[in-house]
N, C-alpha and C positions, 0 to 999 in steps of 0.2 A: 577337599574344597567343594563348597556347594555349587550347584548348577548356576544359581543366580550370580554368585561371585565370578564364576568362570566366564559368564557371558557379559559381565560388566565391562564397559569400554575402559581401557587403560589411559593413564595420563599421557603416555607416549603417542596415543592416537588423537589427542585433542587438537582440533583445528587451530587453537590459539598458539600452538607451537610453530605454525607457519607464519613467517614474517609478512609474507604477501597477504595473508588473510587478515592480519592485524591492520595493515594499511587499508585494506578494503573495508573493514569495519569503521575505521576512522573516516574514510570517504563517505560511508553511508550515514553515519550520525551527523556529519557536518552538512551534507546536502539536506537532510531532514530538518535540522535546526534552521538552516538558511531559509528553506521553503516555508516552514511553519511560522517563524518570526515575521517574515515578509507578509504572509497571508493575514496574520492577525493585525499587523500594522496597516495594511491596505484597507481591510474592512473598517477599522476605526477611522482612517483617513477619509474614506469615501463617505461614511455616515456623518462624520463631523462637518463635511462640506455640504451635504444634501439634506440630512435628516429624513431620508426617504428609503424605506426598506427595499423598494424595487431596485434601487441603485446597487444594493448589496447583492441582489440576485444576478445582476448583470456582471458582477465580478466573476462568479463561477462560469457564466456563459462565455465571457471573454477569454477565459483560460482553457476551457474544455474543447471549444471548437477548433482552435489551432492545434491542440494536442491530438485530437482525433485525426486531423488532416495530415499531420506530419509523422505520427507514430509508425505507420507501415514503412515509410522511407527511412526513418531513423534506424529501424531494425536492419534494413538492407545495408545502410552505411556501417553499422557496427560489425556486420559480417564481412565487410569488404575493405575496411580501413583500420589502421592501428587503433585498438580500443582505448588504451590509456590516453593517447593524445586527443582522441575524439571526446572522451569524457571530460578531460581537463579543459578543452575548448568550450564545451557546454557549461561547465562550472564558471569559467571566466566570463562567459556571456551573462550568466545569472548575476555575477558580481557587478558587472558594469550596469546591468539593469537596476539592481538594488541601489547602486550608487547614484544613478540618475533620479530615482525616486527620493533618495535622501536630499539631493539638491533641490528638487521640487518642493519637498516639505519644508526645507530651510529657507526657501524663497530665492535661492541663488539662480534657479532656472525659471523663466516666466511660464506660468501655467494657469491661465485665467479660466480654462474649461476643464472638464473631467477627462476628455479624450486622451491626454498624455498618460494619465494613470492607467486607463483601460488598455492603452497600447502597450504600456510596460507589462501589464498582466498577461497580455496575449504573447508577447515575446518570451515571458517567463514560461508559459505553457509549451512553447516550442522547445526551449532549453530542457524543460523537465521531461519531454518525451524521449530524450536520449539516456536519462539516468538509469532507468530500470534495465533496458537492454545492455548497457555497459556493465552494470553491477552483475547481472546474471551471466554474462559472457566471461567476465573475469573470475567470478566465483569458481567456475569449473577449471580454471587454469591454475589456481593457487591451492586447491585441495585435491586429494585422492578421492576416488569414487566412494570408497568405504567411509570417508569422512563427511559425505554430503549431508546425511541426515542430521548429525550433530551440528554441522556448519549452518544448515538451514534454521535450526532451533536458535542458535546464537544470533543469526541475522534477524530473526523475528524478535528476539529480546531487544536488540538495538533499535529496530524499527518502531516497536511499541514504546520504548523509552523516549524516542524522538517525538512521538505523537503526544506524550504527556508533557515532556519538558519544553518543547518548542513553543506551544501556545502560552504556557505559563511565563516563559522568558520574554516572549514578545509583549504580553500584557504588562509585565513588570517594567520593561524598558520604556514602553509608551507612557506609562503612568509616572515614572520617576525621572526619565531623561528626555523624553519627547520622541516624536516620530522620526526625526532625521537621524538620531542616534540609533534607534531601533533598526532602521533601514541599513545604516552603516554596519551594524553588527551582523545583519543578514549577509551583507556583501563580504565581510571578513570570513564568515563561515564558508561561503562559497569558494573563496580563495584558498582557504585551508583544505577544502575537499580536492581542489585542483592539485595542490602541492602533494597531497597524500597519493594521488594517482601517479604523479610524475616520479615520486620516490619509490614506488612499487617496482620490484624487479620480477618480471614474469615473462615467460616465452609467449610470444604472439603466434597464432597459426600462420602458416605460409600463405601469402596472398596469391590468388590465381592470376596468371598472366593475362588471360582473356576472361573478362567478367561477363556474367550472364546479364541480359537486358534487365533493367530495373523492374518493370512490371511482371516479367516472367519469373524473376527471382522472388518477388513478393508473393505471387500466386503459388510458387513452389512451397513456400512456408505455410501458406493457408491450407494447401492440399495435405501437407504432412500432418498438421494438427487435426484436420478433418478425418484423416485415415487412421489415426491412432486413438483407439477406443478409450484407453486408460487416460491419456492426456485430455482429450475432448470431454470425457465424462467428468473429470475432476474440475476443469475450467467451468463447464456448464453448471455443475452442481453448486459451485461457489457463486457464480454470477446470478443465477436465478434465486438462490436462497437469500442473498443480500438485496437483490432487486425487489423481490416480492415480500420478504419477511423481516426487513429491517425495522427497528423501532427507534433508533437513535435520532433520526431526522425529525421525529415528532416529540422529542424531549421537552422543548419549551412549552408546548401545549399541555403535555402531561403534568409538568411541574406546576404550571399556573392553574389549570382548570381541574385537574384530578387530584393531585397531591397537595395543592395549596401551599406551595413553598416559594421562596424568593429566588433571586438570581444566583445567590451563593450555591444553592442546590444544583443549579445547572452545571457549574464547574465540577462539582463532585461527581455527578452522574455521567457527565461526558468523559471523565477520566476512568470511571469504573470498568467499562469493557477493556480498556487498555491494561489496567491493573490485572484483570483476569488473564489476558493474553500473555502478559509478562510472566506470571506465575507458571502457566503451562509451559511456555517456551523454556524457562529456566529448568523445569523438571525434565523436559525432553532432551536438554543438552546432556544430562546424566543418564537418561534412559531412552535412547532413540528408538522410535517405533520401527519394527521390521516385519514381524509376523502379523498376519491378519490386518495389514495396514488399510486395505480397502474397506473392510467391515468397520474398522474404527472410524474411518473418515465418514462413512454413511451414518453411524451412530452419533458422531459429533455434530453433523449438520442437523440430524433429527433433534438432538438436544438443543441446538440453536433455535429451532422452531418451537419447541416446548417452552423454552425460557421466554420467547416472545409472547406466547399466549399467556403464561403466568404473569408476566410484567403488565400486560394489558388489564388483567383482572385485579391486580394488587391496588390497594388503597392506602398502603403504609409506606412512608418514605424509605425507611431503612430496609424493609423487605424488597422494595423495588430496586434499591441500590445493590443489594446482595444478588438479586436476579440478573442485574446487568453485569456483575462480576462473573457469574456463571455463564452468561451469554458470551462474554469475551473469552472465557476459557474454552468453550466449544468452538468459537471462531478461531482461536489460536491454534487448536489442533488441526483444523482445516487448512489454515495458512501454511503451517509447517509441512504438512503432508503434501499439499499442492506444490510448494516450492521444491521439495525433495523429488517428487515425480518429474517436475519440469527439468531439473538438473540431470536426472538419471536417464531420461528417455530421449532428450534432445541431442542430436549429433552436434559436434563442436562447430561445424561450419554453418549451422543454422540457428545458433543460440540467439543472435540479435533479432532475427525475424520472428522466431517463436516467442521470445520475451515481449516483443512489441505487440503481438497478438494477445498475449496474456494481459498486458497492460490495458489494452482496449477493453477486454472482457471486464476487468476489475473496475476500471474507471467508469465504464458505462453502468455497471451495477450500482456504484456509489452515487453518481450524478443523477441518473434516470430514476434510481430508487427513491430519492427524495421527492422528485416530481410525482412518481406513482403514489407514494404514501400520502402526499398532500391531496391529490385528486381523489383517492379512495376515502380519505377522511372527510372530504367535503360531500361526497355522495352517500356514504354509509354512516358517518359519525366517527369520532376519533377512536373509541374503544373497539367497536365492531370491525373497523378497518384493520386495526393491528391484530386482532384475534384471527380474522380471515387470513391475513398475511402469514401468521404462524401455521395455520392448517395447510395453506398452499405450499409452504416450505416442506411440510411432512409429505405432501403429495409429490413434490419434486424428488425427494429422497426415494420414495417408493418407485417412482418412474425410472430414475437413474439405476436403481438396483436391478430392475427388470431388464432395461435396455442395454446396460453395460455390464454383463456378467464378468468380463475380464477385470474391470475395476473392482467389482464386489469381491472377487477372489484374490485380489492383489496381495502379493508378498514381496516386500521391497528387496529381499535378499536375491530374488530371481532377476532383478534388474542390474545388480552390481557386477 
């Protein structure tokens, strides 16, 4: 038997053989569909009422501010309360929220101003802050450690599929059935996610009789991340690469002013990175990365930066789309490896707090990255700003490789 076959993971080791993992994947896809469908519908709803792009910008602000404020506390609660019940309660809150938006859109609830919609978005941000910590905490309870790498790859497939299917479903529902039906479907998906958690059979960690004070406990989670070179390096590498080197936020400008395409191209190019990520994640479910994982992570983020530079220089629509697929493939490797590191390194009693810190890292890179890209495009011009972002990403990779030698030499087998 060849060495490659001998090292190939057997079907008996597949995470999908775990009933709890299958329920967890159902929870993940349902929460993603609920959030994405509601987000697309809210954007259309707000713009239909105002015809003002600034109002759309306020939607993101209304969600991200409460998310940042609550995320550290949600991680603490996940570590100290029953995780399934807490996650189910958050999902039911999202369902009630979407139901209220459906009634507003239908005219059953009076809403002469925009503030009820923004308030609902803010409440949704609070509920969403619990979903990541709950998912990551339960992930480690339904799989064995040697299954974490394949499980993270499968989770990434589900996540990227939700990013593709959710907006498409939301747009289709708004166009065919109307906003109230679209909100109702988002509520139904959230209820399905809650039921998936409640049906899951998993042992919860024993709850301490005396709980540490809230702020001391949150500080403990932050100190753990700051003291772990591998985890901090992986988080910082992902955050700064997306914050400084992202090109997706500038797609409308590139499509209109550089590639001279219409709005249909925007849908294709927004989906292209997710397609690349799905392809990589599917491959990694069969060929999980173990040896030289740190070097592969650094090369993947460097590839992310090179794809950003090449995209900025391209003047051909199909070449630009192909580069975005490659961009998503590099990002997909980074996401899977970071998720695997997070699961392997974090003690079970701190998974909620560490996951909430990770969520803050990732959310800040996505939200602040769009602001940074827009600011640099105004100062330098569209193409030079994106090219500079790609080179800055390469600089981040070089700096991380130098300052985090343990991450550079990482072999995942040593963590199992």
